[in-house]
C-alpha positions as CSV (number, residue, x, y, z in Angstrom):
1,M,-112.5,28.1,7.1
2,E,-109.5,25.8,6.9
3,R,-106.4,27.6,5.9
4,T,-105.1,26.7,2.4
5,K,-101.4,25.8,2.4
6,L,-99.0,27.7,0.1
7,L,-98.8,25.9,-3.2
8,A,-97.8,28.7,-5.6
9,V,-94.2,28.8,-7.0
10,D,-93.4,32.1,-5.4
11,A,-93.1,32.4,-1.6
12,N,-94.6,35.9,-1.6
13,Y,-98.0,34.5,-2.4
14,V,-100.0,33.2,0.5
15,T,-103.6,32.1,0.8
16,A,-104.6,32.8,4.4
17,S,-107.3,35.3,3.5
18,A,-110.5,34.5,1.7
19,S,-109.7,36.8,-1.3
20,S,-106.2,35.4,-1.9
21,A,-107.5,31.8,-1.5
22,E,-110.2,32.5,-4.1
23,A,-107.6,33.9,-6.5
24,F,-105.5,30.8,-5.9
25,K,-108.5,28.6,-6.7
26,T,-109.1,30.5,-9.9
27,A,-105.4,30.0,-10.8
28,T,-105.6,26.3,-10.1
29,L,-108.6,26.0,-12.3
30,L,-106.8,27.8,-15.1
31,K,-104.0,25.3,-15.0
32,T,-106.5,22.8,-16.4
33,L,-108.0,25.1,-19.1
34,S,-106.4,26.3,-22.3
35,V,-107.6,29.9,-22.0
36,N,-105.9,33.2,-21.8
37,S,-106.1,35.1,-18.5
38,L,-105.3,38.6,-17.2
39,I,-104.4,39.0,-13.6
40,T,-104.6,42.5,-12.2
41,G,-103.6,44.2,-9.0
42,E,-101.0,46.5,-7.3
43,T,-97.3,45.8,-7.2
44,G,-96.4,43.0,-4.8
45,V,-99.8,41.4,-4.5
46,G,-98.7,38.1,-6.1
47,K,-99.7,38.5,-9.8
48,K,-96.5,37.1,-11.2
49,S,-96.6,34.2,-8.6
50,L,-100.0,33.1,-9.8
51,A,-99.1,33.5,-13.5
52,S,-96.1,31.3,-13.0
53,Y,-98.1,28.8,-11.1
54,I,-100.6,28.6,-14.0
55,L,-97.9,28.2,-16.6
56,P,-94.8,26.9,-14.7
57,D,-92.8,26.0,-17.8
58,A,-93.6,29.2,-19.8
59,P,-91.0,32.0,-20.4
60,I,-91.7,35.1,-18.3
61,L,-91.1,38.4,-20.0
62,D,-91.8,42.0,-19.0
63,A,-94.0,43.8,-21.6
64,S,-91.6,46.7,-21.8
65,N,-88.9,44.4,-23.4
66,H,-90.7,44.7,-26.7
67,D,-88.1,43.2,-29.1
68,E,-87.3,40.3,-26.8
69,L,-91.0,39.7,-26.3
70,L,-91.7,39.6,-30.1
71,S,-88.8,37.2,-30.6
72,T,-90.1,34.9,-27.9
73,L,-93.6,34.9,-29.3
74,E,-92.3,33.6,-32.6
75,S,-91.0,30.4,-30.9
76,S,-93.4,29.9,-28.0
77,K,-96.7,28.1,-27.6
78,E,-97.3,29.7,-24.2
79,I,-96.0,32.7,-22.4
80,V,-96.3,34.8,-19.2
81,I,-96.2,38.5,-19.9
82,T,-95.9,40.8,-16.9
83,N,-96.7,44.5,-16.6
84,L,-98.8,44.6,-19.7
85,E,-99.4,48.3,-19.2
86,N,-95.8,49.0,-20.0
87,S,-95.9,47.6,-23.6
88,P,-94.9,50.2,-26.2
89,N,-97.1,48.4,-28.8
90,I,-99.6,46.2,-27.1
91,K,-101.8,45.9,-30.2
92,K,-99.0,44.2,-32.2
93,V,-98.3,41.8,-29.3
94,L,-101.9,40.9,-29.0
95,D,-102.3,40.5,-32.8
96,I,-99.3,38.0,-32.8
97,I,-100.9,36.1,-29.9
98,T,-104.2,35.8,-31.8
99,L,-102.6,34.9,-35.1
100,K,-100.3,32.2,-33.7
101,N,-102.9,31.0,-31.1
102,I,-100.4,31.4,-28.2
103,R,-101.5,30.6,-24.7
104,I,-100.9,33.7,-22.6
105,I,-101.2,34.6,-18.9
106,A,-100.6,38.3,-18.4
107,T,-100.4,40.7,-15.4
108,A,-101.3,44.4,-15.2
109,K,-102.3,47.1,-12.9
110,S,-105.9,47.1,-11.8
111,S,-106.7,50.2,-13.8
112,Y,-105.3,48.9,-17.1
113,Y,-107.6,49.0,-20.1
114,H,-107.2,48.3,-23.8
115,E,-109.9,47.9,-26.4
116,N,-108.7,44.4,-27.4
117,I,-108.4,43.0,-23.9
118,D,-111.8,41.4,-23.8
119,D,-111.1,39.7,-27.2
120,I,-107.9,38.2,-26.0
121,F,-108.5,37.3,-22.3
122,S,-111.4,34.9,-21.5
123,V,-110.7,35.1,-17.7
124,K,-109.8,38.3,-15.8
125,F,-109.4,38.5,-12.0
126,D,-108.0,41.0,-9.6
127,I,-105.9,40.4,-6.5
128,P,-106.7,42.9,-3.7
129,P,-103.8,44.8,-1.9
130,L,-102.4,43.5,1.4
131,S,-104.2,46.3,3.2
132,Q,-107.4,44.3,2.5
133,R,-105.9,41.0,3.4
134,P,-104.8,41.2,7.1
135,E,-104.5,37.4,7.5
136,D,-102.0,37.3,4.6
137,I,-99.9,40.1,6.3
138,D,-99.3,37.9,9.4
139,E,-98.4,34.9,7.3
140,L,-96.0,36.9,5.1
141,V,-94.3,38.5,8.1
142,Q,-93.6,35.1,9.7
143,K,-92.4,33.8,6.3
144,F,-90.0,36.7,5.8
145,I,-88.7,36.3,9.4
146,K,-87.8,32.7,8.7
147,E,-86.1,33.8,5.4
148,A,-84.2,36.5,7.3
149,S,-83.0,34.1,9.9
150,R,-81.6,31.8,7.2
151,I,-79.9,34.6,5.3
152,F,-78.3,36.1,8.4
153,T,-77.6,32.6,9.9
154,T,-79.1,33.4,13.3
155,N,-82.0,32.2,15.4
156,Q,-82.6,35.4,17.2
157,E,-86.2,36.2,17.9
158,F,-87.7,39.0,15.8
159,N,-88.9,41.9,17.9
160,M,-92.5,42.7,16.9
161,K,-93.1,45.3,19.7
162,N,-92.8,48.4,17.5
163,F,-93.2,46.8,14.1
164,K,-95.8,48.4,11.9
165,P,-96.1,46.7,8.4
166,D,-95.0,48.8,5.4
167,L,-97.6,48.0,2.8
168,S,-96.7,50.8,0.4
169,N,-95.7,48.1,-2.2
170,N,-97.5,45.2,-0.6
171,S,-95.2,42.1,-0.1
172,T,-92.3,43.9,-1.8
173,S,-92.0,46.6,0.8
174,L,-93.0,44.3,3.6
175,R,-90.2,41.9,2.8
176,R,-87.7,44.7,2.6
177,Q,-88.9,46.1,5.9
178,V,-88.6,42.7,7.7
179,M,-85.1,42.1,6.3
180,I,-83.9,45.5,7.4
181,S,-85.6,45.3,10.8
182,Y,-84.2,41.9,11.5
183,L,-80.7,43.0,10.6
184,L,-80.8,46.2,12.6
185,Q,-82.2,44.8,15.8
186,D,-78.9,42.9,16.5
187,I,-76.5,45.3,14.9
188,D,-73.5,46.7,16.9
189,D,-72.0,50.2,16.7
190,N,-69.2,49.4,14.3
191,E,-71.7,47.7,11.9
192,L,-74.0,50.6,12.1
193,M,-71.2,53.1,11.3
194,D,-70.1,50.9,8.4
195,I,-73.6,51.2,6.9
196,M,-73.6,54.9,7.3
197,Q,-70.1,55.1,5.8
198,N,-71.2,53.1,2.7
199,Y,-74.3,55.3,2.4
200,L,-72.4,58.6,2.6
201,I,-69.2,57.9,0.7
202,D,-70.7,58.7,-2.8
203,K,-72.9,61.5,-1.5
204,L,-70.3,63.8,0.0
205,G,-68.8,66.6,-2.0
206,S,-70.2,70.0,-1.1
207,N,-68.9,72.5,1.5
208,S,-72.1,72.1,3.6
209,D,-72.2,68.3,3.9
210,Y,-72.0,68.4,7.7
211,K,-75.2,70.4,8.0
212,N,-76.9,68.6,5.1
213,F,-76.5,65.2,6.6
214,L,-76.8,66.0,10.3
215,Y,-80.5,64.9,10.1
216,L,-79.4,61.3,9.6
217,Y,-78.2,61.4,13.3
218,E,-80.7,63.8,14.7
219,V,-84.0,62.4,13.3
220,P,-83.6,58.8,14.6
221,L,-82.3,60.2,17.9
222,I,-85.4,62.5,18.3
223,K,-87.9,59.9,17.1
224,S,-86.6,57.1,19.3
225,G,-86.3,59.6,22.3
226,L,-89.9,60.8,21.9
227,Q,-91.1,57.2,21.6
228,R,-89.3,56.2,24.8
229,F,-89.7,59.2,27.0
230,K,-93.1,60.4,25.7
231,S,-92.4,64.2,26.1
232,Q,-90.1,66.8,24.7
233,L,-89.3,68.0,28.3
234,Q,-88.0,64.6,29.3
235,L,-86.2,64.1,26.1
236,A,-84.4,67.5,26.4
237,D,-83.3,66.5,29.9
238,K,-82.0,63.1,28.8
239,L,-80.1,64.6,25.9
240,G,-78.7,67.4,28.0
241,L,-80.3,70.1,25.7
242,N,-82.2,73.2,26.4
243,R,-85.9,72.7,25.6
244,N,-85.9,75.5,23.1
245,T,-82.9,73.9,21.4
246,L,-84.7,70.6,21.1
247,R,-87.8,72.4,19.7
248,K,-85.7,74.1,17.1
249,K,-84.1,70.8,16.0
250,I,-87.6,69.2,15.8
251,A,-88.7,72.1,13.7
252,D,-85.6,71.9,11.4
253,N,-86.3,68.2,10.9
254,S,-90.1,68.4,10.6
255,A,-90.0,66.9,7.1
256,Y,-88.7,63.6,8.5
257,L,-90.6,63.5,11.9
């Protein structure tokens, strides 16, 4: 199947997989129809991107901003409402939409349900998580790498050797991971220490801080050492530690390893 090029307004939505391409086709059709639609899915799958693509000129409001949402509904003919499950009074919102005949594209979690949903939304479709869209993961990683190179004004090659995509929040967590990885792969000692200093400055204050924050040094040292040298015996030798001392440190930091 020929790959569909990205047309949505948000760079986080790609159409390399069959399921995301199908969702995009549905969104494109909805641009030509005057019907209400509910787009469901996990955080970071592209719901807001498609909603904005369908109604590019409509105001976008989170359902939790109830007062602002009601005010906007009074003066709008169309609107994008995100996180519908967070509305403190969804029935009132839906009643106004029905009474004033407002065009609405809304987003919500896949599990969201309300008794009036079927009366309001003629079209409902779900966007699968990235874990079910491997082709999209590759596209997003490359897109975020290009974005990172622009932000950090460098053309360094991104090291994919030990990169394992963080899909816990789909494109949201993946983008963050790429940005941090891209930054850290070319960082020097002073920059790394500056990051640690900024991280710790507001967290210090007890008389056991040295012990409490020692894991920030020991955990990455142990994890990277085990990854490189493959055994505790070799790592203990390289670190100049007794093997039992290393075992104790591994046990003390087991929650992070």
